[in-house]
N, C-alpha and C positions, 0 to 999 in steps of 0.2 A: 465543184461537182459533189453532190451528196446523195446517198440513197440509203433506204432502210431495208432490213430483212429480218425475218423471224426465225429464231432458233429455240426450239423447245417451248418454254414459257416466257421467254424474254424477247424484247425488240432491241435490235442493235442499229446504230447509225454509223455509217462510214462516210468520211468526206476527205477531200484532198486539198491541201494548202500548198500549191506549187507542186513539188515532187514528193512532199511528205504526206503519208497516209495516216489518218487518225481513225480509231475505232472506239466507240463508246457504248457501254452496256446501259440500256435505258430501262431495264426491268420489264414489267408487263404493261407499262403505261403507254398506250398507243398515242394518246393526245399529247403527252409530253414529247414524244418522238417527233410528231408532226410540227409542233411549235419550234423545236430545236432545228429541224431540217430547214424550215422556212427562214429562220434567223441566219443560219449559216449561208444559205444561198443569197440572201440579201447582202450579207457582208462581203461575199465574193464579187458581187456586181458593183458595189460602191463602198468606198472607205468610210463614208459618214455613218454607216450602220454598225461599225465595229464597237462603238461604245454600247449600243443597244444589245449587241451580241454578247458582250462580256456580262452585261446585266442579266440577260436571259440565262446564260450559263450558270451564273451565281444563284439565280432563283431556282433553277432546276437541280442545284446541288452538285453540278459538274465542275464548278470552280468555287474555292473558298473566298470569302470577302477580301482577303489580302491578295488575291490574284493567283495563288498557288493552285495546282490541280486538285480537283475534288475526287469523288469516288470513281470517276471515269478513268483517271490517270494516276491513281495512288501508287506510291512506291511499294514494291513487293519484294520480299527476300527471295534468294535463289531456291531455298527449300520449298517455299510456297509455290513458286512458279513451276518448279519441277513436278510437284505433287498435282498441281492443277492440270498441266498438260497431259500427264499420264492418266488422270481421271477422265479427261476429255476423250482420249483415245479409246478407253474402255467403254465410255458412254456411247460413242458412235460405232462401237463393235468392230474395231480394227482387229486384225489377226493377232494371235498371241505372240508370234514371232516378231511382228512389227512393234508391238508394245515393249517386248523384251529388248529389242535392238535400240529403241529410243531411250529406254531406261539406262542401258549400259553406256550409250553415247553421252548422255547428260552426266552420268556418274564419272565418266572419264574426264570430261571438261571440269567437273567439280574437283576431282583429285589433282589434276595437273595445274589448272589456272586458279583454283580456289576463289571463285567470284562470290561477292556478298549479295549481288542482285544481277539479273540478266543484263543490265546496262553496263556492267563491269567488263563484259566480254567484248573486246575490240578486234578488228581485223588483224592487227599485229599479233595479239595474243593467240588468235586462231591459227596463224601461220606457225607459231611455235608448237601448238597442240598437234597440228597435222604433221609437222616434222617428227614429233615424238611418236605418232602412230606409225609412221614409216619405219622407224628404228626399232619398234617392238619386236621381240623374238616370237616365233610361232609357238603357240601354247603346247603343241605336241613335240616340239624340238627341245630335248634336254640340254643340248650343247649351247643353245642360245645363238647359233650362227644363222639359222634359217629365219628370214624376216616374213612378216605377214604380206599377203599378196596385195597388189594394187587394187584389185576388185574389192577386197575386204575393206580397205581404207576408204574407198570411194563410197561404198554402201553406208559405212559408219558415219562419214561426213554428211552425206545426203540426209540421213535420218536426223542428225542434230540440226541441220539447216531447216528441215521441215518443222521442228519444234520451235525454232526461233522465228519462223514465219508466223506461227500462231502467237508467239509473244508480241510480235509487231501488230498483229490484228487486234490483240486485246489491249493495246496501249501500254505495254510494259517497257517497250523500247521504242526509240524514234526511227531506227532503221535496222535492217537485218545485216549484221556484220559479215555474214557469209557471202553477201553479194559483192563485197570488196576484197575478198581474199581469194587466193588461187586454189580452187578445189581440184583434187586429183580425179582423173578420168579412169573409168573401169576398163579393164582389158575386154575387148570384144571377142567373144567366143564364136567360132565359125559353126554354121549348121552341121548337124551330123545325121543326115537321112540314112535309112536302111538301104543296103544293097538288097536286091530282090532275093538272092539265095540266102542271105543272112536273115531276112524277115521270115522266110519259110522255115528255116531251122529253128528260129525262136518260137514260132507258133507251134511247131511239133513238140517242143520241150516245155510248153506252158500248159497248165491245167485249164479246164473249160472256163472258169470265171475270169482268169487272167487273159486267156485267149480272146474272150469277148471284149474285155476292156481295151486290149491292144488294137483290135480291129476297129472298134468304135473311134478311138483316138486317131488312128491312121486314115480312116475313111471320112472323118469330119474335120480334122485339124483343130479340135478343141484343146484347150489347156486342161491339164489334169484337175486343176481346181474347179474348172467349169463342169467337168464330168461329175465331180462329187456333188454339185448343187443342182444339176439339171433334173427336173421332174418331168413326168409324162405330159404335164400341162404345157411344157415348152415344145413338145414334139407334135407336129401337125402332119398326119398321114393322109394322103389323098392322091389326086391326079398329079399334083406338084408338091411332093412332100418336102418339108424343111424343118430345121431346128431353130428355135428362137432363143437367142442369148439376150436376156434382159435383166434389169435390176430387180431385186426383191427387197423386202423389208429388212432382212437380216444379212443380205449379201449383195455385193456389187462386183461386176466383172473387172478384171485388171484394166487400168487406164480408163475405167468407166465407159468402155466401148460396147454398146449394144449393137447386135447385128443379126443377120439371117444367114443360116448355113443350108444350102440346097442339099437334099439327100439323094445320093445315087442309089440305084437298085440294090447294089451290094450292101450299102449301109442299112437300107430298109430291111433287108433279109437278116442282117446281124442283129438289129434292134428287136425284131420279132413283133408279136402282137402288142398293142398298147395296153399298159396297165392302168391302175388307178391314178387320176390326175395328180394326187399329192405324193405318190411314190416316186422315189429317185430312179433314174434310168440305169444307174451304175450296177444295180442288182446286189447279189450276195456272194461272199467268197466260198471256198470249199468247205468251211465249217458252218455255213448257214448264217454268218454274221454280215451286217452291212459292209460293203467295200469301203475302205478308207484309203487315204493317200499313203499312209504308212505301210499298210498291207501291200498296196500296189508297188511301192518302191522296193520292199523286201522281196516280194514274189518275183518281180521283174528281174532283180539282180540274180536270184537263184536260177531263173530260166536262162539268163544270159550265160551263166557259168556252165549249166548243163549243155548248152548249145556250143560251148567252146568259143565264145565271142568276147571274152574279157578284154582282149587287146584292142577291141574296136571302140571302147568308151561310149557304148550306147546307154541311153537313159530313157525313161518314159517320154521325155520331150522330143526324142528322135522320131516318134510317131507323127508329131506335129510338123517336124522338119521334112519328113517324107511326103506328107500331104502338100506342103507349100512348094517343095521342089518339083513335085509332080505337076502342080498347077502351072509353074513357070515353064516346064518342058512342053506343056500343051499350048503354049503361046500366050498365056494371060499376062497382062501388063502389071507393073508393080502396084499401081493404085487399085487394080482389081484384086490382087492377092491381099493387099492391106485391108480391103473391105471384107474379104472372106475370113481372114484370120483375126481381125480386130487389132491391127497394128496402129498405134497412135502416130507413128512416124513412118513415112513411105520408105525412108532409107533402110529400115529394117527389112522390108520386102525386097529391096534391091539385092540383098545378099543372096536370096534364093534365085533371082533371075541370073545373077552371075554364076552361081554354082550349077545351075541347070545346063549352062553352056560347057561345063567341064566334066559333067557326069551324065551317064545315060540311065536315068531312073524312070522306067515306064510302068511302074506298078499301077494296077487298076484302081488303087485307092484315090488317085487324083481326079478321077472322072466325076 
């Protein structure tokens, strides 16, 4: 099986030899890509074409005359591989936190395992690296007794695994070593929806910009990152108003989940009249500056403190939990909640169904 796809100015060819995946960079030469794809498909159908395939690979510069890999599978040092994957993440406009996490994960592997190239990293060595991560003291603990959390290690390992998946795609390694090592699982945090009286107390202690953000999040179930990027072109007001969560040139929703969120009358009232299509729905803060997730986090924490709710562990994500739990209490099934909230896994939505049976959360935001 072989297929071509276009990335930027280059054509790439991916083909499978049994369970092994090979990925070759063909530059901008579409004709060369078509010739190579046809040759590989013929070789997979019949062994008599293997000699012609090798000759074709050599002519295209993908194999040297002695049979060693050409520019499609050239050996690359660890520093070059790390530099290339970080440049790739910047090019596709990944979040700064994602790039920073990938950089720290690769640097940790470099410091502990000291690989000369990506192929030097084996599943056995990764087990040692993961064990080391579990034994690391927390950076804020001076005594060295408190260890990092299971969730922290899990995110660290998953970030490194994603980098090695790209190494595999680019032909730097023959298989991803993370697929054959035991990866730690993150601790699953339970939803923390607002109690009705707590939500009212929080809104009373919030200024008008923060109050509007909280109400929009709790009435729509959007993620805070989605609120930061939604413009008025995504909001369709009419007889059946809805908000459209879709991909943009410089932004992609979490898990690439595009969806439609129906607007309740309460949400339409909070949104107010539609603004310019290119303007963000989030609005401005009390100083007249555009709302940011950092401002939202700080202002939310202050409002929680003023309302005397510090022991409840509420976060801006509690607005989304409130919306989802309200949907479950109204009788919506897990797959319907998943479609509304953009969950890539229905099991995530099942947490809200279970929680709705244990709590009585009838806030009107779930309508």
